[in-house]
C-alpha positions in Angstrom: -16.7 -40.8 65.9 -19.4 -38.3 65.0 -17.2 -35.4 66.1 -14.4 -36.4 63.8 -16.7 -36.6 60.8 -17.5 -32.8 61.1 -13.8 -31.7 60.7 -13.7 -31.8 56.9 -17.0 -30.0 56.7 -15.6 -27.2 59.0 -12.4 -27.0 57.0 -14.4 -26.5 53.8 -16.5 -23.8 55.4 -13.3 -22.0 56.6 -11.8 -22.3 53.1 -14.9 -20.9 51.6 -14.9 -18.0 54.0 -11.3 -17.3 53.2 -12.0 -17.4 49.5 -14.9 -15.0 50.0 -12.7 -12.6 52.0 -10.1 -12.7 49.2 -12.7 -12.1 46.6 -14.2 -9.2 48.5 -10.8 -7.7 48.9 -10.1 -7.9 45.2 -13.5 -6.4 44.4 -12.7 -3.5 46.7 -9.4 -3.0 44.9 -11.2 -3.1 41.5 -13.7 -0.5 42.7 -11.0 1.8 43.9 -9.0 1.6 40.7 -12.2 2.0 38.6 -13.0 5.4 40.1 -12.9 8.1 37.4 -10.7 11.1 37.8 -12.3 14.6 37.4 -11.7 16.6 34.3 -9.6 19.1 36.2 -7.4 16.4 37.6 -7.0 14.8 34.1 -6.0 18.1 32.6 -3.6 18.8 35.5 -1.9 15.4 35.2 -2.0 14.8 31.5 -2.2 18.1 29.7 -0.4 20.5 31.9 3.1 18.9 32.0 3.4 18.7 28.2 2.2 22.3 27.9 4.7 23.4 30.4 7.4 21.6 28.5 6.4 23.3 25.2 6.4 26.7 26.8 9.9 26.1 28.3 11.2 25.1 24.9 9.7 28.2 23.3 11.1 30.4 26.1 14.6 28.9 25.7 14.3 29.4 21.9 13.2 33.0 22.3 16.0 33.6 24.8 18.6 32.2 22.4 17.2 34.5 19.7 17.1 37.6 21.9 20.7 37.0 23.2 21.9 36.7 19.6 23.7 33.4 20.3 23.8 32.9 16.5 22.6 34.9 13.5 18.9 35.3 12.9 19.5 33.6 9.5 20.3 30.4 11.3 17.9 30.7 14.2 14.8 32.8 13.5 12.5 33.7 16.4 9.3 31.7 17.2 7.3 34.7 15.9 9.1 34.3 12.5 8.1 30.6 12.3 4.5 31.5 13.3 4.4 34.1 10.4 5.5 31.4 8.0 2.6 29.2 9.2 0.3 32.2 8.7 1.5 32.6 5.2 0.6 29.0 4.4 -2.7 29.5 6.0 -3.6 32.6 4.0 -2.4 30.8 0.8 -4.8 27.9 1.6 -2.0 25.3 1.3 -1.3 24.5 5.0 -3.9 21.7 5.4 -3.3 20.3 1.9 0.5 19.9 2.6 -0.3 18.2 5.9 -3.0 15.9 4.5 -0.9 14.8 1.5 1.7 13.3 3.9 -0.8 12.1 6.5 -2.8 10.2 3.8 0.3 8.5 2.4 1.6 7.7 5.8 -1.6 6.2 7.1 -2.5 4.2 4.0 1.0 2.9 3.7 1.0 1.9 7.4 -2.3 0.0 7.0 -0.9 -1.8 4.0 2.2 -2.7 6.1 -0.1 -4.1 8.8 -1.8 -6.3 6.3 1.5 -7.6 5.0 3.5 -7.7 8.3 1.0 -9.5 10.4 0.9 -12.8 8.5 4.7 -12.6 8.1 5.0 -12.3 11.9 2.7 -15.2 12.5 4.6 -17.5 10.2 8.0 -16.5 11.5 6.8 -17.0 15.1 5.2 -20.4 14.7 7.3 -22.1 11.9 10.8 -22.7 13.3 12.6 -23.2 9.9 11.1 -20.0 8.6 12.2 -18.2 11.8 15.7 -19.5 11.4 15.9 -18.4 7.8 14.0 -15.1 7.9 14.2 -13.9 11.6 17.7 -12.4 11.3 16.8 -10.8 8.0 13.8 -9.0 9.6 16.0 -7.8 12.5 18.6 -6.5 10.0 15.9 -4.7 7.9 14.5 -3.1 11.0 17.9 -1.5 11.8 18.4 -0.3 8.2 17.8 3.4 7.8 14.7 4.0 5.6 16.5 6.6 3.5 18.8 3.9 2.1 15.8 2.4 0.2 14.9 5.6 -1.6 17.5 5.5 -4.4 16.8 1.8 -5.1 13.0 2.4 -5.1 13.4 5.4 -7.5 15.3 3.2 -9.9 12.9 0.3 -9.6 9.6 2.2 -9.7 10.3 5.7 -10.8 9.4 8.9 -8.9 5.7 8.2 -8.2 3.4 7.2 -5.4 4.4 3.5 -5.8 7.9 4.4 -4.9 6.7 6.2 -1.7 4.6 3.2 -0.6 7.5 0.8 -1.3 9.8 2.8 1.0 7.1 2.9 3.7 6.6 -0.9 3.5 10.3 -1.7 3.5 10.6 0.5 6.7 7.4 -0.6 8.5 6.8 -4.3 7.7 9.9 -5.6 9.6 8.9 -3.6 12.8 5.4 -4.9 12.7 6.4 -8.5 12.1 9.1 -8.4 14.8 6.7 -6.9 17.3 4.2 -9.7 16.7 6.9 -12.3 17.0 8.1 -10.8 20.3 4.5 -10.8 21.6 3.9 -14.4 20.6 7.1 -15.4 22.3 5.7 -14.1 25.6 2.4 -16.1 25.3 2.3 -18.8 28.0 2.3 -22.3 26.5 -0.8 -23.1 28.7 -2.8 -20.7 26.5 -1.8 -22.6 23.3 -2.6 -26.0 24.9 -6.0 -24.7 26.0 -6.7 -23.3 22.5 -5.9 -26.7 21.0 -8.1 -28.4 23.5 -11.1 -26.4 22.4 -10.2 -26.9 18.7 -8.7 -23.4 18.1 -5.9 -24.5 15.7 -4.5 -23.0 12.5 -6.1 -19.7 11.5 -8.7 -20.0 14.2 -6.0 -20.4 16.9 -4.1 -17.4 15.5 -7.2 -15.3 15.5 -8.7 -16.3 18.9 -5.6 -17.3 20.9 -2.3 -16.1 19.5 -3.0 -12.5 18.5 -5.2 -11.7 21.5 -2.7 -13.1 23.9 0.2 -11.4 22.1 -1.6 -8.1 21.8 0.6 -5.9 24.1 3.7 -6.9 22.1 1.9 -6.6 18.9 0.7 -3.2 19.8 4.2 -2.1 20.6 5.2 -3.4 17.1 2.4 -1.4 15.5 3.5 1.8 17.3 7.0 1.3 16.1 5.7 0.4 12.6 3.9 3.7 12.4 7.1 5.6 13.5 9.0 3.8 10.8 6.2 4.5 8.3 6.3 8.2 9.0 10.1 8.4 9.0 10.3 6.5 5.7 7.8 8.7 4.1 9.6 11.9 5.2 12.9 10.5 3.8 11.2 9.6 0.5 9.6 13.1 0.2 12.9 14.8 1.0 14.8 13.0 -1.7 12.2 12.5 -4.5 10.7 15.4 -6.3 8.0 15.4 -9.0 5.0 17.6 -9.8 2.9 14.3 -9.9 3.7 13.7 -6.2 2.1 16.8 -4.9 3.5 18.8 -2.0 3.9 17.0 1.3 5.6 17.9 4.5 9.0 16.4 3.5 9.0 18.1 0.1 7.9 21.4 1.7 10.9 21.1 4.1 13.3 20.5 1.3 11.9 23.4 -0.7 12.4 25.8 2.1 16.0 24.5 2.5 16.6 25.2 -1.2 15.2 28.7 -0.7 17.4 29.2 2.4 14.3 30.0 4.4 15.1 28.9 7.9 11.7 29.9 9.2 10.1 27.6 6.7 12.6 24.8 7.6 11.7 25.0 11.3 8.0 25.2 10.5 8.3 22.0 8.4 10.1 20.3 11.3 7.4 21.4 13.8 4.6 20.2 11.5 6.2 16.8 11.1 6.7 16.5 14.8 3.1 17.7 15.4 1.6 15.0 13.1 3.7 12.3 14.7 2.6 13.2 18.2 -1.0 13.7 17.2 -1.3 10.2 15.7 0.3 8.8 18.8 -2.1 10.5 21.2 -5.3 10.2 19.1 -4.8 6.6 17.8 -2.3 4.5 19.7 -2.6 5.8 23.2 -6.4 5.2 23.6 -6.0 1.7 22.1 -3.1 0.9 24.4 -5.0 2.1 27.5 -8.0 0.0 26.5 -5.9 -3.1 26.1 -4.1 -2.5 29.4 -7.4 -1.8 31.2 -9.0 -5.0 29.9 -6.0 -6.9 31.2 -6.0 -5.2 34.6 -2.6 -3.5 33.9 -3.7 0.1 33.6 -2.8 1.0 37.2 0.8 -0.2 36.7 1.4 2.4 33.9 -0.2 5.4 35.5 
């Protein structure tokens, strides 16, 4: 009788030992994944491939120019574009042109976040609103931003308000849809747990919904920035006024009017450079931090 009484105790000890072994294995995996790469390895894995890609593009570009595949009027050499950049540098206008567009793009994007986030929350959590507005948001997201420029000019005139209106109309739907998609992927258990501890209403949205939906929300923010930047370039290309200053889109259109292909290509390169820089300096670190905190970083390496 005494021997049979020790069986549950032994089973518990064996289960505890198995749990400890599993925990030790997980700790070992965490310690391996947490090892930091050396600076040389980071440069080799992260910086070298894009640099090689850029050099290949420049080499192909120079090869097409040297082989005279088309006239130099249509395809100037990389050196010609570099000289156009030097001209802007010596004139002292290069950074002012870039900053004019960057400031408008970032401030318009932040305003879109402030507007799009509550819209996404309401659409995701209130079924009648989702039924009524959800398809509209999807349709607005697929509408080219340049289509809003003529209407915005008539409504608001050629001024900064028109620029910001075009940015908002392009970015808000993407941000709202991204948040809706992220909330749709939140396990219902999280919501029930939040209600159990009293996290309802705005508190539930702040402490449960948005943190749980953060990966999808972040994807929406990245897409929202892309739409903000595209919308701004479309507005600057179409609208022209001395009060607006000279941004990248306006510079690009001015060079087109002057038939200066070197300046046109320089404008394209600068627009691309700003878009990539914002992605690498802002969104990539935030995304990596979110994934690291959720234990998902190894899956995206």
